[in-house]
Every structure is written in structure tokens, then in C-alpha cells.
C-alpha positions in Angstrom: 16.7 109.2 59.9 18.4 106.5 58.6 22.0 107.2 56.5 21.5 106.8 53.0 24.4 104.2 51.9 25.1 104.3 48.4 24.1 100.7 46.5 27.3 100.6 44.9 29.3 100.8 48.3 26.8 97.9 49.5 27.8 95.6 46.0 31.5 96.3 47.0 31.2 95.8 50.6 29.8 92.1 49.9 32.1 91.6 47.5 34.9 92.3 49.6 33.5 90.3 52.3 33.3 87.3 49.9 36.9 87.9 49.1 38.1 88.0 52.7 36.0 85.0 53.4 37.6 82.9 50.6 41.0 84.2 51.7 41.0 83.1 54.8 40.5 79.7 53.7 43.8 79.7 51.8 47.3 78.7 53.0 50.0 81.1 53.7 52.9 81.9 55.8 54.2 85.3 54.2 52.7 89.1 54.1 51.6 89.9 50.8 48.8 92.4 48.8 46.5 90.5 46.5 45.2 92.0 43.5 42.3 94.3 43.7 38.9 92.7 44.9 37.0 95.6 43.7 38.1 98.9 42.7 40.5 100.5 44.9 40.5 97.6 47.4 43.0 95.0 47.9 43.7 92.6 50.4 46.3 92.5 53.0 47.4 88.7 53.8 49.3 87.4 56.2 49.5 85.0 59.0 49.8 85.0 63.1 50.4 82.0 65.5 49.2 79.6 62.4 46.0 81.2 61.6 45.3 83.3 58.8 45.1 86.8 58.8 43.1 89.0 56.0 42.6 92.5 56.0 41.0 94.9 53.2 42.8 98.0 52.2 40.9 100.6 51.1 41.9 103.6 48.9 39.2 105.3 47.3 38.4 108.3 49.0 34.4 107.9 48.6 34.6 104.3 50.0 36.8 105.5 53.0 34.1 108.4 53.6 31.1 105.7 53.7 33.3 103.2 56.1 34.2 106.4 58.6 30.6 107.8 58.2 32.4 111.2 57.8 33.3 113.5 55.1 36.4 114.8 57.2 38.4 111.9 56.0 38.6 112.0 52.1 42.3 113.2 52.5 43.3 110.2 53.9 45.5 107.8 51.8 43.7 104.5 53.0 41.9 102.8 55.3 42.6 98.9 57.2 39.7 97.0 57.8 38.8 93.9 59.5 35.3 92.5 60.0 34.4 91.9 63.7 33.6 88.0 62.9 37.6 87.8 62.0 38.9 89.5 64.8 36.8 87.6 67.4 37.4 84.3 65.7 41.2 85.1 66.2 40.8 85.9 69.5 38.9 82.8 70.4 41.9 80.8 68.9 44.4 82.8 70.9 45.8 85.5 68.6 45.8 89.2 70.0 44.0 91.4 67.7 44.3 94.8 69.5 40.7 96.2 68.7 41.8 99.2 71.0 43.7 100.6 68.3 41.0 100.3 65.6 37.8 102.3 65.2 34.7 100.7 65.0 32.6 101.9 61.9 29.5 103.5 62.9 27.9 103.1 59.4 28.9 99.8 58.6 28.3 97.5 61.5 30.6 94.6 62.3 33.7 96.4 60.8 37.0 97.9 62.4 39.4 100.1 61.0 42.6 102.3 60.7 43.4 105.0 58.6 46.5 106.1 57.1 48.0 109.4 56.2 50.7 108.0 54.3 50.5 104.5 52.5 53.1 102.1 51.9 53.8 98.4 52.3 56.5 99.1 54.8 53.8 101.2 56.7 51.3 98.8 56.3 53.8 96.2 57.7 54.6 98.1 60.8 50.8 99.0 61.6 49.6 95.2 61.3 52.5 94.1 63.4 51.2 96.7 66.0 48.0 95.6 65.7 48.2 91.7 65.6 51.5 91.5 67.4 51.7 87.5 66.7 52.6 88.0 63.5 55.6 87.0 62.7 58.8 88.4 61.3 59.1 85.8 59.0 55.8 86.6 57.7 56.6 90.0 57.3 59.7 89.6 54.9 57.8 90.4 51.3 
């Protein structure tokens, strides 16, 4: 039996995907959080080896549950996601994205994520640097 995915979640996912694609086309040499692109979803912008890196940071428990495909995660503070297309594009350009540290979303094909029990800009910076080691320290100062 196919899993039911709420229409509002699908709409949010499409909106976030469009915002990520647009943000990847912008120049940046820093680490920052963008404004919300959808309720409870902000973009985390950075650069690695001259390539833009854009993650989506999800904080609404209902959306986190949808991405994880499991109701065991509603107490999670946040979820940082990257789509397979961007991760593979970065890998093709020589930027290591350590996908072994991500979980592949079973419910949303093509999305990889990490969960946060505690969410702060410093924590996101530390995790982002671990996931994409080429993110330079100058780009982390924000």
C-alpha cells in the first residue's frame, strides 16, 4: 500500500526545491541563514571550493516526520537536507559531500538529511563543516 503524503507537504517540498535551485545560482562566499522560504523552512547558504552549497533546514515537526517517514522523530529540533542532484553535482565538481553521514529519506526520494537534537547557528556550522569539509573557515564566519 502506498504511503499517504499530505498535499501541503508536497507543495512545501516543491516550493523549497525551487528556492534551493534559485539560491544555488547566486554568488556567495559566506555562511548564512536565509529567511523562511516556506513555514518552518530556511535555507542554509555557503560555498565550498568555489561552488555554492545550499541546504534546507526544516523545523516543523510534521514536516520532519514526513521527510523521515517515521513518527519517532517529532521531538527533533531540526532536519538539515540536501537533494541528491546537488550532492552529486558537487561531487562531480570535486567537492566532497560525505553522504555516509546522511540518512536517505525513504519517503521523499532524492533527499538526504541529518537530524538535530539541539539547533543553533554554531551547531549547524559544525555539522555543515563535517558534512562538506571543503567549506572554508572564512565562509563559516557569520
